[in-house]
N, C-alpha and C positions, 0 to 999 in steps of 0.2 A: 662216465666216459671222460677221460682226460682231454682237455681242450686242444692240446697240441699233438695228439696222437693221430696217426693216419691208419686207423683200423678199418676193416671192412664195414663194420656197423656205422662208423662215422661217414665213410664214403657213401654208403647207401642213403643215409640221412641227407647229405648234401645233394645227392642226385634227386631225391624226392623234392627238396626245397626248390632247386633250380627248375625242375619240371613245372612246379606250381607257378613260379614266377613267369616262365615262358607262356603258360596257359593264360595268365592274366595280362600278358603283353607288357610286363615290367622289364625295362632295360636294366641290366646289372653287369658288374664286372667282378670276377673272383681273382684275388691276388694270391699267388702260391706262397709268397713270403711276405715280409714286412713291406707295406706300401703306403705308410702313413703320409709321407711328404707328397707323393703323387696324388693321393686322394684329397689331401688338403688343397692342393693346387686346383684340382677339378672342381672342388667346392667353391673356392674363391672366384674362379672365372665363370661360374654359373652352369657348368656342364651337369653337375649333380646337385640335388637339393637336400639330401640327407645322407647319413652314413650309419651303417650297422657295424659295430665293432665289439670285440671281446673285452676291451679295456677302455680307459678314459684318455688314452694318448691323443686321440683325435681332437679333444678339447684344447689340449696344449698346442696343437698345430693350427688352431684357429677355426675349426669347424664348429659352427654354432648349433647345428641340428644333428645330434648324435643319438642313435638308439643303441643302447648297450645290451648285448646278449646276456641272458641270465641262464646259462646251461642250455640243454638241448630242447627245452620246452617252449621257449619263446624269448621275448625281450621286454625290457622295461620301457615306459613311455619316453618320448623325446625329451632330451635335456636342452633347454634353450639358454 
């Protein structure tokens, strides 16, 4: 499944993931477009403790705890 496609299959996957986060009482934010600068700001001021991203741009923005998505099956470990 292409990462940037908005297909019904991708939408269903995102809905299932957000439902699981809600059940575990994990607070999260979903950005509809590029939000790297805003996310980096939230990281720097301590509102968030880690970032899940599809690329390594967040490292360039100064986020020190980035979990990079590796397809639709999961993520790689934190990169410190």
